[in-house]
Each structure stands twice: as structure tokens, then as C-alpha cells.
C-alpha positions as CSV (number, residue, x, y, z in Angstrom):
1,M,82.9,123.7,114.0
2,K,86.2,122.1,113.0
3,T,87.6,118.5,112.7
4,A,90.4,119.7,114.6
5,D,88.2,120.5,117.3
6,V,86.1,117.8,117.5
7,C,89.1,114.7,116.7
8,R,91.7,116.0,119.8
9,F,92.9,112.1,120.4
10,A,96.4,111.2,121.7
11,P,98.0,109.0,119.3
12,A,97.0,106.3,122.0
13,D,93.6,106.3,121.6
14,G,91.1,103.4,120.4
15,V,91.2,99.9,120.0
16,A,94.6,100.0,118.8
17,G,96.0,101.9,122.0
18,N,98.6,99.5,123.7
19,S,99.9,98.7,120.0
20,P,103.8,99.3,120.4
21,V,103.8,101.4,117.2
22,N,101.8,103.9,119.3
23,R,105.3,104.5,121.5
24,S,107.6,104.6,117.2
25,R,107.6,106.9,114.7
26,F,105.0,105.4,113.0
27,A,102.2,106.5,115.3
28,T,99.6,108.4,113.4
29,T,97.2,110.5,114.7
30,A,93.3,110.4,115.0
31,L,93.1,113.4,112.9
32,D,95.9,111.7,110.3
33,R,93.2,108.4,110.3
34,L,90.1,110.8,109.6
35,R,91.8,112.4,107.0
36,I,93.0,109.3,105.3
37,L,89.3,108.1,105.3
38,K,87.6,110.9,104.4
39,R,90.4,111.6,100.9
40,H,91.0,108.1,99.6
41,K,88.0,106.2,98.6
42,R,89.7,103.3,96.6
43,I,90.9,100.4,98.6
44,A,92.6,97.5,97.8
45,M,91.7,94.9,100.0
46,V,95.4,92.3,100.1
47,G,94.0,88.8,101.8
48,L,90.5,89.7,101.5
49,S,88.9,86.0,102.5
50,V,85.6,84.5,100.9
51,N,85.1,83.2,104.4
52,P,82.4,85.1,106.4
53,F,83.7,84.9,110.1
54,R,87.1,86.2,108.3
55,P,88.1,90.1,109.8
56,S,88.8,90.8,105.8
57,H,85.1,89.7,104.9
58,F,83.6,92.0,107.9
59,A,85.4,94.8,107.1
60,A,85.0,94.6,103.6
61,I,81.1,94.5,103.6
62,Y,81.4,97.7,106.2
63,L,83.6,99.4,103.6
64,L,81.5,98.9,100.7
65,S,78.3,100.0,102.7
66,E,79.8,103.1,103.3
67,G,80.6,104.0,100.3
68,Y,84.0,103.0,99.6
69,D,85.5,101.1,96.2
70,V,87.2,98.0,98.0
71,I,89.1,95.7,95.6
72,P,89.6,92.1,96.8
73,V,92.9,91.1,96.4
74,N,93.4,87.3,96.8
75,P,95.4,84.7,94.2
76,N,93.4,81.6,95.6
77,E,89.6,83.4,94.0
78,K,88.5,85.2,91.2
79,Q,85.5,87.1,93.2
80,I,85.1,87.9,96.6
81,L,81.5,89.8,97.4
82,G,81.0,90.0,93.7
83,R,83.6,91.6,92.6
84,T,86.7,90.4,90.7
85,S,89.8,89.2,92.9
86,Y,93.4,90.2,91.8
87,A,96.3,88.1,92.3
88,T,98.6,90.9,93.1
89,L,98.4,94.8,93.3
90,R,99.9,95.0,89.7
91,D,97.1,93.4,88.4
92,I,94.5,95.7,89.4
93,P,93.3,98.2,86.5
94,G,93.1,101.8,87.3
95,P,94.4,103.5,89.9
96,V,94.3,102.4,93.7
97,E,94.5,104.8,96.4
98,V,94.9,102.7,100.0
99,V,96.4,99.4,100.1
100,D,95.0,97.7,103.3
101,I,97.1,94.8,104.3
102,F,95.4,91.2,105.8
103,R,97.9,89.5,105.5
104,A,100.9,88.5,108.1
105,A,103.7,90.8,109.1
106,S,106.3,88.3,106.4
107,A,104.6,89.2,103.4
108,V,104.3,92.9,104.2
109,P,107.3,94.3,102.4
110,A,106.7,93.0,98.5
111,I,102.9,94.2,99.5
112,V,104.5,97.4,100.1
113,E,107.2,97.3,96.8
114,D,103.7,96.4,95.5
115,A,102.0,99.9,96.4
116,I,104.8,101.9,95.2
117,A,104.8,100.9,91.8
118,I,101.1,101.2,91.2
119,G,101.7,104.9,92.8
120,A,99.0,104.4,95.7
121,K,99.2,106.7,98.2
122,V,98.2,105.2,102.0
123,V,100.2,101.4,103.2
124,W,97.4,100.8,106.2
125,M,98.4,97.4,108.0
126,Q,95.3,96.3,110.1
127,L,95.9,95.1,113.7
128,G,98.1,93.0,114.7
129,V,100.5,93.6,111.6
130,I,103.8,95.7,112.3
131,H,106.6,95.7,109.6
132,E,108.5,98.9,110.5
133,A,111.2,98.3,107.9
134,A,108.8,97.7,105.1
135,A,107.2,101.2,106.9
136,E,110.3,103.2,106.4
137,R,110.2,102.1,102.8
138,A,106.8,102.8,101.7
139,R,107.6,106.0,103.4
140,Q,110.9,106.9,101.8
141,A,108.9,106.4,98.5
142,G,106.2,109.3,99.7
143,L,103.0,106.8,100.6
144,E,101.6,107.4,103.9
145,V,101.5,104.6,106.6
146,V,99.1,103.5,108.9
147,M,100.1,100.6,111.1
148,D,98.6,98.5,113.6
149,R,95.1,99.7,113.2
150,C,91.7,98.5,111.6
151,M,90.3,100.6,108.8
152,K,86.7,99.4,109.8
153,I,86.9,100.3,113.5
154,E,88.5,103.5,112.5
155,H,86.0,104.5,110.1
156,A,83.2,103.4,112.2
157,R,84.9,105.6,115.3
158,F,84.7,108.8,113.6
159,F,81.9,108.4,111.9
160,G,79.3,106.7,114.3
161,G,79.2,103.2,112.3
162,L,80.0,101.4,115.7
163,S,76.3,100.5,115.7
164,T,76.3,98.9,111.9
165,I,75.6,95.3,111.2
166,G,75.0,94.7,115.5
167,L,78.6,95.3,116.8
168,N,76.4,97.9,119.5
169,T,75.9,95.4,121.8
170,G,75.8,97.6,125.0
171,V,78.4,95.2,126.8
172,I,81.3,97.1,127.6
173,S,83.0,93.7,129.2
174,A,84.0,90.4,127.6
175,Q,82.6,88.9,130.8
176,R,79.3,86.8,130.5
177,R,76.1,88.8,132.3
178,R,74.7,86.8,135.1
């Protein structure tokens, strides 16, 4: 069976199904995201937090457990998850394939400029992070762009990781059970 046969999702599928990005020229298909996740393994996570309750921390643990090389980028920390943390993308030694952004949309243009400068292949903006002008700049420079999506959630959707670390609770509703 080919990947295209099992990945017949509309651009508006999944957690970010109601995202305005899905109705814009920056919409990505499930097949695009699957290809990115399969092809690119070295991820610079900009805004990775040491706080285990932050989404970036949880996403990093998950991606590390799935074999990705996650590089913390946080100027306020020396180490995160036992890995050297870099102040900026430009400080990272060696190539970076994906720049995963856990920062406010206002910080995205400068991060995109750094991603272009270091030769990254993909800019991935997390859930709630949308900056169309920066996305256009990245695309013009030859980078792929994913906006308003979570790498961890997308990986779990495609590769069955939703049960990893207790996420498959069997509860579909946000309502408490009675």
C-alpha cells in the first residue's frame, strides 16, 4: 500500500482543522506534513522551555523518544533535557532541517530570517502561531512552511503515538464523566 493511499486527508483535518491557515494559500496537506516528518530529523526547537508543563517541553520529549534530534534554542537556558541550549539558530553547529517555533507570532519574522541564513529546509509554526508575511518570506527563500500545527500531534496522528505517554485516555469529550 502506498502512503498516498492511506493519507487521503483534507487540508482541514486534525487538531488544527478550524485554523484560518487551512483557507489560505499557506495550507498544507496531510501528505505534505507526513513527508516532512519522514524526511527531516534534525529539529531546532525555538522557545523550548525547561518547564515540564509547557507544550514545547512535552513535544520535545515525544520527538526525542521517536528518534528526532531536537536542539533547544532558548537564550535563557544553558541546557534543556540534557542537551545544550543555544541562544539563537545561528549559534547551532551543523545543519538544521526543521525550525520548530514555540514563540509568539511577533517573534516569527526574525526567526524566519535566521532559518533562511542557516539553510533550514522547513519552518514549522506551532498551534496558534500564524504569520503570513514571514511564511511568504520563507517560501520565497525556498523553505517549506507549516503553520498552526503541532509536530508532536501530527507525528502521533501518522505513526500511532497518541497512546504514548498517556494521551490515549479514551475520553472524546472535554466534559467530566459522571
